[in-house]
mmCIF file of the N, C-alpha and C atoms, coordinates in Angstrom:
data_MODEL
# 
_entry.id   MODEL 
# 
loop_
_atom_site.group_PDB 
_atom_site.id 
_atom_site.type_symbol 
_atom_site.label_atom_id 
_atom_site.label_alt_id 
_atom_site.label_comp_id 
_atom_site.label_asym_id 
_atom_site.label_entity_id 
_atom_site.label_seq_id 
_atom_site.pdbx_PDB_ins_code 
_atom_site.Cartn_x 
_atom_site.Cartn_y 
_atom_site.Cartn_z 
_atom_site.occupancy 
_atom_site.B_iso_or_equiv 
_atom_site.pdbx_formal_charge 
_atom_site.auth_seq_id 
_atom_site.auth_comp_id 
_atom_site.auth_asym_id 
_atom_site.auth_atom_id 
_atom_site.pdbx_PDB_model_num 
ATOM 1   N N  . MET A 1 1  ? 0.851  -1.176  0.000  1.00 0.00 ? 1  MET A N  1 
ATOM 2   C CA . MET A 1 1  ? 0.000  0.000   0.000  1.00 0.00 ? 1  MET A CA 1 
ATOM 3   C C  . MET A 1 1  ? 0.887  1.226   0.000  1.00 0.00 ? 1  MET A C  1 
ATOM 4   N N  . PHE A 1 2  ? 0.435  2.288   -0.677 1.00 0.00 ? 2  PHE A N  1 
ATOM 5   C CA . PHE A 1 2  ? 1.171  3.544   -0.699 1.00 0.00 ? 2  PHE A CA 1 
ATOM 6   C C  . PHE A 1 2  ? 0.176  4.683   -0.830 1.00 0.00 ? 2  PHE A C  1 
ATOM 7   N N  . ASP A 1 3  ? 0.373  5.723   -0.044 1.00 0.00 ? 3  ASP A N  1 
ATOM 8   C CA . ASP A 1 3  ? -0.292 6.999   -0.274 1.00 0.00 ? 3  ASP A CA 1 
ATOM 9   C C  . ASP A 1 3  ? 0.744  8.071   0.000  1.00 0.00 ? 3  ASP A C  1 
ATOM 10  N N  . GLU A 1 4  ? 0.358  9.320   0.093  1.00 0.00 ? 4  GLU A N  1 
ATOM 11  C CA . GLU A 1 4  ? 1.343  10.383  0.246  1.00 0.00 ? 4  GLU A CA 1 
ATOM 12  C C  . GLU A 1 4  ? 2.122  10.298  1.550  1.00 0.00 ? 4  GLU A C  1 
ATOM 13  N N  . ALA A 1 5  ? 1.542  9.745   2.597  1.00 0.00 ? 5  ALA A N  1 
ATOM 14  C CA . ALA A 1 5  ? 2.201  9.751   3.900  1.00 0.00 ? 5  ALA A CA 1 
ATOM 15  C C  . ALA A 1 5  ? 2.648  8.371   4.374  1.00 0.00 ? 5  ALA A C  1 
ATOM 16  N N  . PHE A 1 6  ? 2.020  7.297   3.884  1.00 0.00 ? 6  PHE A N  1 
ATOM 17  C CA . PHE A 1 6  ? 2.301  5.966   4.410  1.00 0.00 ? 6  PHE A CA 1 
ATOM 18  C C  . PHE A 1 6  ? 2.469  4.955   3.290  1.00 0.00 ? 6  PHE A C  1 
ATOM 19  N N  . GLU A 1 7  ? 3.369  4.002   3.507  1.00 0.00 ? 7  GLU A N  1 
ATOM 20  C CA . GLU A 1 7  ? 3.508  2.880   2.585  1.00 0.00 ? 7  GLU A CA 1 
ATOM 21  C C  . GLU A 1 7  ? 3.877  1.641   3.380  1.00 0.00 ? 7  GLU A C  1 
ATOM 22  N N  . TRP A 1 8  ? 3.424  0.493   2.892  1.00 0.00 ? 8  TRP A N  1 
ATOM 23  C CA . TRP A 1 8  ? 3.782  -0.769  3.536  1.00 0.00 ? 8  TRP A CA 1 
ATOM 24  C C  . TRP A 1 8  ? 3.560  -1.914  2.584  1.00 0.00 ? 8  TRP A C  1 
ATOM 25  N N  . ASP A 1 9  ? 4.130  -3.037  2.926  1.00 0.00 ? 9  ASP A N  1 
ATOM 26  C CA . ASP A 1 9  ? 3.976  -4.261  2.166  1.00 0.00 ? 9  ASP A CA 1 
ATOM 27  C C  . ASP A 1 9  ? 2.639  -4.905  2.551  1.00 0.00 ? 9  ASP A C  1 
ATOM 28  N N  . ASP A 1 10 ? 1.809  -5.204  1.550  1.00 0.00 ? 10 ASP A N  1 
ATOM 29  C CA . ASP A 1 10 ? 0.479  -5.750  1.828  1.00 0.00 ? 10 ASP A CA 1 
ATOM 30  C C  . ASP A 1 10 ? 0.543  -7.108  2.525  1.00 0.00 ? 10 ASP A C  1 
ATOM 31  N N  . ALA A 1 11 ? 1.518  -7.943  2.175  1.00 0.00 ? 11 ALA A N  1 
ATOM 32  C CA . ALA A 1 11 ? 1.656  -9.252  2.831  1.00 0.00 ? 11 ALA A CA 1 
ATOM 33  C C  . ALA A 1 11 ? 2.023  -9.072  4.300  1.00 0.00 ? 11 ALA A C  1 
ATOM 34  N N  . LYS A 1 12 ? 2.916  -8.130  4.591  1.00 0.00 ? 12 LYS A N  1 
ATOM 35  C CA . LYS A 1 12 ? 3.299  -7.850  5.972  1.00 0.00 ? 12 LYS A CA 1 
ATOM 36  C C  . LYS A 1 12 ? 2.106  -7.296  6.748  1.00 0.00 ? 12 LYS A C  1 
ATOM 37  N N  . ALA A 1 13 ? 1.306  -6.458  6.102  1.00 0.00 ? 13 ALA A N  1 
ATOM 38  C CA . ALA A 1 13 ? 0.116  -5.897  6.756  1.00 0.00 ? 13 ALA A CA 1 
ATOM 39  C C  . ALA A 1 13 ? -0.874 -7.005  7.104  1.00 0.00 ? 13 ALA A C  1 
ATOM 40  N N  . ALA A 1 14 ? -1.074 -7.955  6.205  1.00 0.00 ? 14 ALA A N  1 
ATOM 41  C CA . ALA A 1 14 ? -1.988 -9.068  6.464  1.00 0.00 ? 14 ALA A CA 1 
ATOM 42  C C  . ALA A 1 14 ? -1.458 -9.951  7.600  1.00 0.00 ? 14 ALA A C  1 
ATOM 43  N N  . GLU A 1 15 ? -0.143 -10.200 7.602  1.00 0.00 ? 15 GLU A N  1 
ATOM 44  C CA . GLU A 1 15 ? 0.482  -10.982 8.672  1.00 0.00 ? 15 GLU A CA 1 
ATOM 45  C C  . GLU A 1 15 ? 0.316  -10.283 10.020 1.00 0.00 ? 15 GLU A C  1 
ATOM 46  N N  . ASN A 1 16 ? 0.517  -8.974  10.045 1.00 0.00 ? 16 ASN A N  1 
ATOM 47  C CA . ASN A 1 16 ? 0.370  -8.201  11.278 1.00 0.00 ? 16 ASN A CA 1 
ATOM 48  C C  . ASN A 1 16 ? -1.064 -8.259  11.796 1.00 0.00 ? 16 ASN A C  1 
ATOM 49  N N  . LEU A 1 17 ? -2.027 -8.147  10.886 1.00 0.00 ? 17 LEU A N  1 
ATOM 50  C CA . LEU A 1 17 ? -3.433 -8.193  11.283 1.00 0.00 ? 17 LEU A CA 1 
ATOM 51  C C  . LEU A 1 17 ? -3.769 -9.547  11.908 1.00 0.00 ? 17 LEU A C  1 
ATOM 52  N N  . ARG A 1 18 ? -3.273 -10.626 11.312 1.00 0.00 ? 18 ARG A N  1 
ATOM 53  C CA . ARG A 1 18 ? -3.507 -11.966 11.869 1.00 0.00 ? 18 ARG A CA 1 
ATOM 54  C C  . ARG A 1 18 ? -2.834 -12.128 13.235 1.00 0.00 ? 18 ARG A C  1 
ATOM 55  N N  . ALA A 1 19 ? -1.594 -11.701 13.351 1.00 0.00 ? 19 ALA A N  1 
ATOM 56  C CA . ALA A 1 19 ? -0.809 -11.927 14.573 1.00 0.00 ? 19 ALA A CA 1 
ATOM 57  C C  . ALA A 1 19 ? -1.219 -11.019 15.728 1.00 0.00 ? 19 ALA A C  1 
ATOM 58  N N  . HIS A 1 20 ? -1.566 -9.770  15.426 1.00 0.00 ? 20 HIS A N  1 
ATOM 59  C CA . HIS A 1 20 ? -1.773 -8.778  16.488 1.00 0.00 ? 20 HIS A CA 1 
ATOM 60  C C  . HIS A 1 20 ? -3.168 -8.164  16.503 1.00 0.00 ? 20 HIS A C  1 
ATOM 61  N N  . ARG A 1 21 ? -3.987 -8.497  15.493 1.00 0.00 ? 21 ARG A N  1 
ATOM 62  C CA . ARG A 1 21 ? -5.335 -7.939  15.363 1.00 0.00 ? 21 ARG A CA 1 
ATOM 63  C C  . ARG A 1 21 ? -5.319 -6.410  15.285 1.00 0.00 ? 21 ARG A C  1 
ATOM 64  N N  . VAL A 1 22 ? -4.261 -5.875  14.669 1.00 0.00 ? 22 VAL A N  1 
ATOM 65  C CA . VAL A 1 22 ? -4.143 -4.428  14.445 1.00 0.00 ? 22 VAL A CA 1 
ATOM 66  C C  . VAL A 1 22 ? -3.774 -4.220  12.988 1.00 0.00 ? 22 VAL A C  1 
ATOM 67  N N  . SER A 1 23 ? -4.587 -3.449  12.280 1.00 0.00 ? 23 SER A N  1 
ATOM 68  C CA . SER A 1 23 ? -4.273 -3.146  10.885 1.00 0.00 ? 23 SER A CA 1 
ATOM 69  C C  . SER A 1 23 ? -3.269 -2.001  10.813 1.00 0.00 ? 23 SER A C  1 
ATOM 70  N N  . PHE A 1 24 ? -2.541 -1.938  9.715  1.00 0.00 ? 24 PHE A N  1 
ATOM 71  C CA . PHE A 1 24 ? -1.626 -0.819  9.539  1.00 0.00 ? 24 PHE A CA 1 
ATOM 72  C C  . PHE A 1 24 ? -2.404 0.483   9.369  1.00 0.00 ? 24 PHE A C  1 
ATOM 73  N N  . GLU A 1 25 ? -3.617 0.408   8.818  1.00 0.00 ? 25 GLU A N  1 
ATOM 74  C CA . GLU A 1 25 ? -4.447 1.615   8.727  1.00 0.00 ? 25 GLU A CA 1 
ATOM 75  C C  . GLU A 1 25 ? -4.729 2.156   10.131 1.00 0.00 ? 25 GLU A C  1 
ATOM 76  N N  . GLU A 1 26 ? -5.012 1.243   11.076 1.00 0.00 ? 26 GLU A N  1 
ATOM 77  C CA . GLU A 1 26 ? -5.239 1.670   12.459 1.00 0.00 ? 26 GLU A CA 1 
ATOM 78  C C  . GLU A 1 26 ? -3.959 2.235   13.075 1.00 0.00 ? 26 GLU A C  1 
ATOM 79  N N  . ALA A 1 27 ? -2.825 1.648   12.729 1.00 0.00 ? 27 ALA A N  1 
ATOM 80  C CA . ALA A 1 27 ? -1.541 2.134   13.245 1.00 0.00 ? 27 ALA A CA 1 
ATOM 81  C C  . ALA A 1 27 ? -1.266 3.566   12.790 1.00 0.00 ? 27 ALA A C  1 
ATOM 82  N N  . THR A 1 28 ? -1.716 3.928   11.600 1.00 0.00 ? 28 THR A N  1 
ATOM 83  C CA . THR A 1 28 ? -1.500 5.301   11.129 1.00 0.00 ? 28 THR A CA 1 
ATOM 84  C C  . THR A 1 28 ? -2.201 6.306   12.033 1.00 0.00 ? 28 THR A C  1 
ATOM 85  N N  . LEU A 1 29 ? -3.317 5.907   12.638 1.00 0.00 ? 29 LEU A N  1 
ATOM 86  C CA . LEU A 1 29 ? -4.026 6.808   13.553 1.00 0.00 ? 29 LEU A CA 1 
ATOM 87  C C  . LEU A 1 29 ? -3.204 7.055   14.816 1.00 0.00 ? 29 LEU A C  1 
ATOM 88  N N  . ALA A 1 30 ? -2.482 6.040   15.289 1.00 0.00 ? 30 ALA A N  1 
ATOM 89  C CA . ALA A 1 30 ? -1.619 6.217   16.460 1.00 0.00 ? 30 ALA A CA 1 
ATOM 90  C C  . ALA A 1 30 ? -0.504 7.205   16.152 1.00 0.00 ? 30 ALA A C  1 
ATOM 91  N N  . ILE A 1 31 ? 0.017  7.165   14.933 1.00 0.00 ? 31 ILE A N  1 
ATOM 92  C CA . ILE A 1 31 ? 1.067  8.107   14.538 1.00 0.00 ? 31 ILE A CA 1 
ATOM 93  C C  . ILE A 1 31 ? 0.538  9.543   14.567 1.00 0.00 ? 31 ILE A C  1 
ATOM 94  N N  . GLY A 1 32 ? -0.750 9.703   14.295 1.00 0.00 ? 32 GLY A N  1 
ATOM 95  C CA . GLY A 1 32 ? -1.361 11.030  14.325 1.00 0.00 ? 32 GLY A CA 1 
ATOM 96  C C  . GLY A 1 32 ? -1.768 11.507  15.706 1.00 0.00 ? 32 GLY A C  1 
ATOM 97  N N  . ASP A 1 33 ? -1.582 10.675  16.735 1.00 0.00 ? 33 ASP A N  1 
ATOM 98  C CA . ASP A 1 33 ? -1.950 11.056  18.103 1.00 0.00 ? 33 ASP A CA 1 
ATOM 99  C C  . ASP A 1 33 ? -1.042 12.184  18.577 1.00 0.00 ? 33 ASP A C  1 
ATOM 100 N N  . PRO A 1 34 ? -1.601 13.351  18.910 1.00 0.00 ? 34 PRO A N  1 
ATOM 101 C CA . PRO A 1 34 ? -0.750 14.472  19.331 1.00 0.00 ? 34 PRO A CA 1 
ATOM 102 C C  . PRO A 1 34 ? -0.042 14.230  20.667 1.00 0.00 ? 34 PRO A C  1 
ATOM 103 N N  . PHE A 1 35 ? -0.481 13.239  21.430 1.00 0.00 ? 35 PHE A N  1 
ATOM 104 C CA . PHE A 1 35 ? 0.142  12.928  22.718 1.00 0.00 ? 35 PHE A CA 1 
ATOM 105 C C  . PHE A 1 35 ? 1.030  11.687  22.651 1.00 0.00 ? 35 PHE A C  1 
ATOM 106 N N  . ALA A 1 36 ? 1.268  11.181  21.451 1.00 0.00 ? 36 ALA A N  1 
ATOM 107 C CA . ALA A 1 36 ? 2.097  9.980   21.279 1.00 0.00 ? 36 ALA A CA 1 
ATOM 108 C C  . ALA A 1 36 ? 3.521  10.248  21.758 1.00 0.00 ? 36 ALA A C  1 
ATOM 109 N N  . ILE A 1 37 ? 4.169  9.183   22.187 1.00 0.00 ? 37 ILE A N  1 
ATOM 110 C CA . ILE A 1 37 ? 5.564  9.242   22.633 1.00 0.00 ? 37 ILE A CA 1 
ATOM 111 C C  . ILE A 1 37 ? 6.397  8.455   21.634 1.00 0.00 ? 37 ILE A C  1 
ATOM 112 N N  . GLU A 1 38 ? 7.519  9.035   21.190 1.00 0.00 ? 38 GLU A N  1 
ATOM 113 C CA . GLU A 1 38 ? 8.406  8.379   20.232 1.00 0.00 ? 38 GLU A CA 1 
ATOM 114 C C  . GLU A 1 38 ? 9.805  8.238   20.799 1.00 0.00 ? 38 GLU A C  1 
ATOM 115 N N  . SER A 1 39 ? 10.476 7.179   20.368 1.00 0.00 ? 39 SER A N  1 
ATOM 116 C CA . SER A 1 39 ? 11.859 6.948   20.761 1.00 0.00 ? 39 SER A CA 1 
ATOM 117 C C  . SER A 1 39 ? 12.528 6.147   19.654 1.00 0.00 ? 39 SER A C  1 
ATOM 118 N N  . LEU A 1 40 ? 13.833 6.305   19.505 1.00 0.00 ? 40 LEU A N  1 
ATOM 119 C CA . LEU A 1 40 ? 14.558 5.478   18.537 1.00 0.00 ? 40 LEU A CA 1 
ATOM 120 C C  . LEU A 1 40 ? 14.605 4.042   19.030 1.00 0.00 ? 40 LEU A C  1 
ATOM 121 N N  . ASP A 1 41 ? 14.490 3.105   18.105 1.00 0.00 ? 41 ASP A N  1 
ATOM 122 C CA . ASP A 1 41 ? 14.571 1.677   18.418 1.00 0.00 ? 41 ASP A CA 1 
ATOM 123 C C  . ASP A 1 41 ? 16.045 1.289   18.424 1.00 0.00 ? 41 ASP A C  1 
ATOM 124 N N  . LEU A 1 42 ? 16.609 1.147   19.605 1.00 0.00 ? 42 LEU A N  1 
ATOM 125 C CA . LEU A 1 42 ? 18.038 0.848   19.757 1.00 0.00 ? 42 LEU A CA 1 
ATOM 126 C C  . LEU A 1 42 ? 18.281 -0.592  20.195 1.00 0.00 ? 42 LEU A C  1 
ATOM 127 N N  . ARG A 1 43 ? 17.285 -1.467  20.024 1.00 0.00 ? 43 ARG A N  1 
ATOM 128 C CA . ARG A 1 43 ? 17.423 -2.844  20.477 1.00 0.00 ? 43 ARG A CA 1 
ATOM 129 C C  . ARG A 1 43 ? 18.471 -3.622  19.689 1.00 0.00 ? 43 ARG A C  1 
ATOM 130 N N  . GLU A 1 44 ? 18.658 -3.270  18.420 1.00 0.00 ? 44 GLU A N  1 
ATOM 131 C CA . GLU A 1 44 ? 19.623 -3.944  17.551 1.00 0.00 ? 44 GLU A CA 1 
ATOM 132 C C  . GLU A 1 44 ? 20.264 -2.914  16.631 1.00 0.00 ? 44 GLU A C  1 
ATOM 133 N N  . ALA A 1 45 ? 21.304 -3.325  15.906 1.00 0.00 ? 45 ALA A N  1 
ATOM 134 C CA . ALA A 1 45 ? 21.921 -2.463  14.894 1.00 0.00 ? 45 ALA A CA 1 
ATOM 135 C C  . ALA A 1 45 ? 21.193 -2.713  13.576 1.00 0.00 ? 45 ALA A C  1 
ATOM 136 N N  . TYR A 1 46 ? 20.125 -1.974  13.343 1.00 0.00 ? 46 TYR A N  1 
ATOM 137 C CA . TYR A 1 46 ? 19.332 -2.124  12.118 1.00 0.00 ? 46 TYR A CA 1 
ATOM 138 C C  . TYR A 1 46 ? 20.020 -1.389  10.973 1.00 0.00 ? 46 TYR A C  1 
ATOM 139 N N  . SER A 1 47 ? 19.633 -1.707  9.753  1.00 0.00 ? 47 SER A N  1 
ATOM 140 C CA . SER A 1 47 ? 20.221 -1.050  8.588  1.00 0.00 ? 47 SER A CA 1 
ATOM 141 C C  . SER A 1 47 ? 19.609 0.326   8.328  1.00 0.00 ? 47 SER A C  1 
ATOM 142 N N  . GLU A 1 48 ? 18.583 0.686   9.102  1.00 0.00 ? 48 GLU A N  1 
ATOM 143 C CA . GLU A 1 48 ? 17.929 1.984   8.961  1.00 0.00 ? 48 GLU A CA 1 
ATOM 144 C C  . GLU A 1 48 ? 17.422 2.430   10.330 1.00 0.00 ? 48 GLU A C  1 
ATOM 145 N N  . GLU A 1 49 ? 17.175 3.714   10.472 1.00 0.00 ? 49 GLU A N  1 
ATOM 146 C CA . GLU A 1 49 ? 16.659 4.240   11.730 1.00 0.00 ? 49 GLU A CA 1 
ATOM 147 C C  . GLU A 1 49 ? 15.207 3.815   11.903 1.00 0.00 ? 49 GLU A C  1 
ATOM 148 N N  . ARG A 1 50 ? 14.917 3.172   13.022 1.00 0.00 ? 50 ARG A N  1 
ATOM 149 C CA . ARG A 1 50 ? 13.554 2.729   13.329 1.00 0.00 ? 50 ARG A CA 1 
ATOM 150 C C  . ARG A 1 50 ? 13.049 3.508   14.529 1.00 0.00 ? 50 ARG A C  1 
ATOM 151 N N  . ILE A 1 51 ? 11.786 3.864   14.482 1.00 0.00 ? 51 ILE A N  1 
ATOM 152 C CA . ILE A 1 51 ? 11.161 4.661   15.524 1.00 0.00 ? 51 ILE A CA 1 
ATOM 153 C C  . ILE A 1 51 ? 10.079 3.823   16.203 1.00 0.00 ? 51 ILE A C  1 
ATOM 154 N N  . VAL A 1 52 ? 10.090 3.825   17.525 1.00 0.00 ? 52 VAL A N  1 
ATOM 155 C CA . VAL A 1 52 ? 9.050  3.173   18.314 1.00 0.00 ? 52 VAL A CA 1 
ATOM 156 C C  . VAL A 1 52 ? 8.119  4.271   18.817 1.00 0.00 ? 52 VAL A C  1 
ATOM 157 N N  . LEU A 1 53 ? 6.835  4.099   18.559 1.00 0.00 ? 53 LEU A N  1 
ATOM 158 C CA . LEU A 1 53 ? 5.837  5.090   18.949 1.00 0.00 ? 53 LEU A CA 1 
ATOM 159 C C  . LEU A 1 53 ? 4.776  4.404   19.804 1.00 0.00 ? 53 LEU A C  1 
ATOM 160 N N  . ILE A 1 54 ? 4.370  5.065   20.866 1.00 0.00 ? 54 ILE A N  1 
ATOM 161 C CA . ILE A 1 54 ? 3.241  4.615   21.682 1.00 0.00 ? 54 ILE A CA 1 
ATOM 162 C C  . ILE A 1 54 ? 2.186  5.706   21.584 1.00 0.00 ? 54 ILE A C  1 
ATOM 163 N N  . GLY A 1 55 ? 1.006  5.335   21.074 1.00 0.00 ? 55 GLY A N  1 
ATOM 164 C CA . GLY A 1 55 ? -0.044 6.326   20.882 1.00 0.00 ? 55 GLY A CA 1 
ATOM 165 C C  . GLY A 1 55 ? -1.418 5.680   20.857 1.00 0.00 ? 55 GLY A C  1 
ATOM 166 N N  . MET A 1 56 ? -2.426 6.506   20.928 1.00 0.00 ? 56 MET A N  1 
ATOM 167 C CA . MET A 1 56 ? -3.814 6.047   20.936 1.00 0.00 ? 56 MET A CA 1 
ATOM 168 C C  . MET A 1 56 ? -4.362 5.951   19.518 1.00 0.00 ? 56 MET A C  1 
ATOM 169 N N  . SER A 1 57 ? -5.155 4.905   19.299 1.00 0.00 ? 57 SER A N  1 
ATOM 170 C CA . SER A 1 57 ? -5.846 4.706   18.034 1.00 0.00 ? 57 SER A CA 1 
ATOM 171 C C  . SER A 1 57 ? -7.174 4.036   18.324 1.00 0.00 ? 57 SER A C  1 
ATOM 172 N N  . GLN A 1 58 ? -8.254 4.712   18.030 1.00 0.00 ? 58 GLN A N  1 
ATOM 173 C CA . GLN A 1 58 ? -9.601 4.178   18.217 1.00 0.00 ? 58 GLN A CA 1 
ATOM 174 C C  . GLN A 1 58 ? -9.800 3.622   19.624 1.00 0.00 ? 58 GLN A C  1 
ATOM 175 N N  . GLY A 1 59 ? -9.351 4.362   20.627 1.00 0.00 ? 59 GLY A N  1 
ATOM 176 C CA . GLY A 1 59 ? -9.555 3.987   22.009 1.00 0.00 ? 59 GLY A CA 1 
ATOM 177 C C  . GLY A 1 59 ? -8.601 2.931   22.549 1.00 0.00 ? 59 GLY A C  1 
ATOM 178 N N  . GLN A 1 60 ? -7.591 2.528   21.758 1.00 0.00 ? 60 GLN A N  1 
ATOM 179 C CA . GLN A 1 60 ? -6.610 1.539   22.194 1.00 0.00 ? 60 GLN A CA 1 
ATOM 180 C C  . GLN A 1 60 ? -5.224 2.158   22.198 1.00 0.00 ? 60 GLN A C  1 
ATOM 181 N N  . LEU A 1 61 ? -4.426 1.769   23.172 1.00 0.00 ? 61 LEU A N  1 
ATOM 182 C CA . LEU A 1 61 ? -3.034 2.190   23.214 1.00 0.00 ? 61 LEU A CA 1 
ATOM 183 C C  . LEU A 1 61 ? -2.233 1.209   22.364 1.00 0.00 ? 61 LEU A C  1 
ATOM 184 N N  . LEU A 1 62 ? -1.534 1.718   21.350 1.00 0.00 ? 62 LEU A N  1 
ATOM 185 C CA . LEU A 1 62 ? -0.757 0.885   20.438 1.00 0.00 ? 62 LEU A CA 1 
ATOM 186 C C  . LEU A 1 62 ? 0.719  1.228   20.515 1.00 0.00 ? 62 LEU A C  1 
ATOM 187 N N  . THR A 1 63 ? 1.544  0.226   20.293 1.00 0.00 ? 63 THR A N  1 
ATOM 188 C CA . THR A 1 63 ? 2.966  0.424   20.063 1.00 0.00 ? 63 THR A CA 1 
ATOM 189 C C  . THR A 1 63 ? 3.207  0.138   18.594 1.00 0.00 ? 63 THR A C  1 
ATOM 190 N N  . VAL A 1 64 ? 3.812  1.088   17.897 1.00 0.00 ? 64 VAL A N  1 
ATOM 191 C CA . VAL A 1 64 ? 4.038  0.984   16.458 1.00 0.00 ? 64 VAL A CA 1 
ATOM 192 C C  . VAL A 1 64 ? 5.524  1.205   16.190 1.00 0.00 ? 64 VAL A C  1 
ATOM 193 N N  . VAL A 1 65 ? 6.124  0.349   15.381 1.00 0.00 ? 65 VAL A N  1 
ATOM 194 C CA . VAL A 1 65 ? 7.517  0.525   14.978 1.00 0.00 ? 65 VAL A CA 1 
ATOM 195 C C  . VAL A 1 65 ? 7.514  0.855   13.489 1.00 0.00 ? 65 VAL A C  1 
ATOM 196 N N  . TYR A 1 66 ? 8.203  1.954   13.124 1.00 0.00 ? 66 TYR A N  1 
ATOM 197 C CA . TYR A 1 66 ? 8.189  2.377   11.721 1.00 0.00 ? 66 TYR A CA 1 
ATOM 198 C C  . TYR A 1 66 ? 9.488  3.078   11.367 1.00 0.00 ? 66 TYR A C  1 
ATOM 199 N N  . THR A 1 67 ? 9.684  3.300   10.079 1.00 0.00 ? 67 THR A N  1 
ATOM 200 C CA . THR A 1 67 ? 10.793 4.103   9.580  1.00 0.00 ? 67 THR A CA 1 
ATOM 201 C C  . THR A 1 67 ? 10.219 5.269   8.792  1.00 0.00 ? 67 THR A C  1 
ATOM 202 N N  . GLU A 1 68 ? 11.024 6.309   8.622  1.00 0.00 ? 68 GLU A N  1 
ATOM 203 C CA . GLU A 1 68 ? 10.638 7.430   7.768  1.00 0.00 ? 68 GLU A CA 1 
ATOM 204 C C  . GLU A 1 68 ? 11.538 7.419   6.550  1.00 0.00 ? 68 GLU A C  1 
ATOM 205 N N  . ARG A 1 69 ? 10.924 7.586   5.372  1.00 0.00 ? 69 ARG A N  1 
ATOM 206 C CA . ARG A 1 69 ? 11.686 7.581   4.128  1.00 0.00 ? 69 ARG A CA 1 
ATOM 207 C C  . ARG A 1 69 ? 11.214 8.717   3.239  1.00 0.00 ? 69 ARG A C  1 
ATOM 208 N N  . GLY A 1 70 ? 12.127 9.206   2.426  1.00 0.00 ? 70 GLY A N  1 
ATOM 209 C CA . GLY A 1 70 ? 11.767 10.177  1.410  1.00 0.00 ? 70 GLY A CA 1 
ATOM 210 C C  . GLY A 1 70 ? 11.736 11.599  1.917  1.00 0.00 ? 70 GLY A C  1 
ATOM 211 N N  . CYS A 1 71 ? 11.401 12.495  1.009  1.00 0.00 ? 71 CYS A N  1 
ATOM 212 C CA . CYS A 1 71 ? 11.315 13.907  1.308  1.00 0.00 ? 71 CYS A CA 1 
ATOM 213 C C  . CYS A 1 71 ? 10.105 14.469  0.561  1.00 0.00 ? 71 CYS A C  1 
ATOM 214 N N  . PRO A 1 72 ? 9.020  14.846  1.217  1.00 0.00 ? 72 PRO A N  1 
ATOM 215 C CA . PRO A 1 72 ? 8.851  14.766  2.663  1.00 0.00 ? 72 PRO A CA 1 
ATOM 216 C C  . PRO A 1 72 ? 8.795  13.310  3.097  1.00 0.00 ? 72 PRO A C  1 
ATOM 217 N N  . PRO A 1 73 ? 9.137  13.056  4.370  1.00 0.00 ? 73 PRO A N  1 
ATOM 218 C CA . PRO A 1 73 ? 9.214  11.659  4.796  1.00 0.00 ? 73 PRO A CA 1 
ATOM 219 C C  . PRO A 1 73 ? 7.880  10.934  4.688  1.00 0.00 ? 73 PRO A C  1 
ATOM 220 N N  . ALA A 1 74 ? 7.931  9.731   4.188  1.00 0.00 ? 74 ALA A N  1 
ATOM 221 C CA . ALA A 1 74 ? 6.778  8.838   4.215  1.00 0.00 ? 74 ALA A CA 1 
ATOM 222 C C  . ALA A 1 74 ? 7.020  7.844   5.339  1.00 0.00 ? 74 ALA A C  1 
ATOM 223 N N  . HIS A 1 75 ? 6.005  7.494   6.056  1.00 0.00 ? 75 HIS A N  1 
ATOM 224 C CA . HIS A 1 75 ? 6.140  6.498   7.116  1.00 0.00 ? 75 HIS A CA 1 
ATOM 225 C C  . HIS A 1 75 ? 6.077  5.124   6.476  1.00 0.00 ? 75 HIS A C  1 
ATOM 226 N N  . HIS A 1 76 ? 7.041  4.310   6.759  1.00 0.00 ? 76 HIS A N  1 
ATOM 227 C CA . HIS A 1 76 ? 7.105  2.959   6.207  1.00 0.00 ? 76 HIS A CA 1 
ATOM 228 C C  . HIS A 1 76 ? 7.073  1.980   7.375  1.00 0.00 ? 76 HIS A C  1 
ATOM 229 N N  . PHE A 1 77 ? 6.065  1.131   7.385  1.00 0.00 ? 77 PHE A N  1 
ATOM 230 C CA . PHE A 1 77 ? 5.937  0.148   8.447  1.00 0.00 ? 77 PHE A CA 1 
ATOM 231 C C  . PHE A 1 77 ? 6.817  -1.034  8.117  1.00 0.00 ? 77 PHE A C  1 
ATOM 232 N N  . CYS A 1 78 ? 7.981  -1.073  8.760  1.00 0.00 ? 78 CYS A N  1 
ATOM 233 C CA . CYS A 1 78 ? 8.926  -2.132  8.461  1.00 0.00 ? 78 CYS A CA 1 
ATOM 234 C C  . CYS A 1 78 ? 8.766  -3.303  9.406  1.00 0.00 ? 78 CYS A C  1 
ATOM 235 N N  . THR A 1 79 ? 8.058  -3.126  10.484 1.00 0.00 ? 79 THR A N  1 
ATOM 236 C CA . THR A 1 79 ? 7.760  -4.221  11.392 1.00 0.00 ? 79 THR A CA 1 
ATOM 237 C C  . THR A 1 79 ? 6.372  -4.015  11.950 1.00 0.00 ? 79 THR A C  1 
ATOM 238 N N  . GLU A 1 80 ? 5.934  -4.899  12.763 1.00 0.00 ? 80 GLU A N  1 
ATOM 239 C CA . GLU A 1 80 ? 4.548  -4.892  13.181 1.00 0.00 ? 80 GLU A CA 1 
ATOM 240 C C  . GLU A 1 80 ? 4.211  -3.755  14.118 1.00 0.00 ? 80 GLU A C  1 
ATOM 241 N N  . GLY A 1 81 ? 2.994  -3.250  13.983 1.00 0.00 ? 81 GLY A N  1 
ATOM 242 C CA . GLY A 1 81 ? 2.393  -2.431  15.013 1.00 0.00 ? 81 GLY A CA 1 
ATOM 243 C C  . GLY A 1 81 ? 1.680  -3.395  15.920 1.00 0.00 ? 81 GLY A C  1 
ATOM 244 N N  . TYR A 1 82 ? 1.711  -3.202  17.199 1.00 0.00 ? 82 TYR A N  1 
ATOM 245 C CA . TYR A 1 82 ? 1.067  -4.163  18.085 1.00 0.00 ? 82 TYR A CA 1 
ATOM 246 C C  . TYR A 1 82 ? 0.507  -3.472  19.303 1.00 0.00 ? 82 TYR A C  1 
ATOM 247 N N  . GLN A 1 83 ? -0.469 -4.108  19.909 1.00 0.00 ? 83 GLN A N  1 
ATOM 248 C CA . GLN A 1 83 ? -1.113 -3.527  21.081 1.00 0.00 ? 83 GLN A CA 1 
ATOM 249 C C  . GLN A 1 83 ? -0.161 -3.566  22.255 1.00 0.00 ? 83 GLN A C  1 
ATOM 250 N N  . ALA A 1 84 ? -0.127 -2.470  23.004 1.00 0.00 ? 84 ALA A N  1 
ATOM 251 C CA . ALA A 1 84 ? 0.728  -2.402  24.198 1.00 0.00 ? 84 ALA A CA 1 
ATOM 252 C C  . ALA A 1 84 ? 0.071  -3.114  25.355 1.00 0.00 ? 84 ALA A C  1 
# 
């Protein structure tokens, strides 16, 4: 999937929905939460900068891991968004 602000692999999105019952569309709402908290994902030496975000989406607190790409940056879901 791709739009002006978000892109992701459809197979990964389907896998995430099955595993965590959270769609990537729902995860985009957490990114838009004005009270969300973000931090760099320093758990491993990844090949790109990954951001961990905790934010609200449709009344649920979600943890979302994503990267930013492009100019202006597009959010790319490189790993699962999951419920906190």
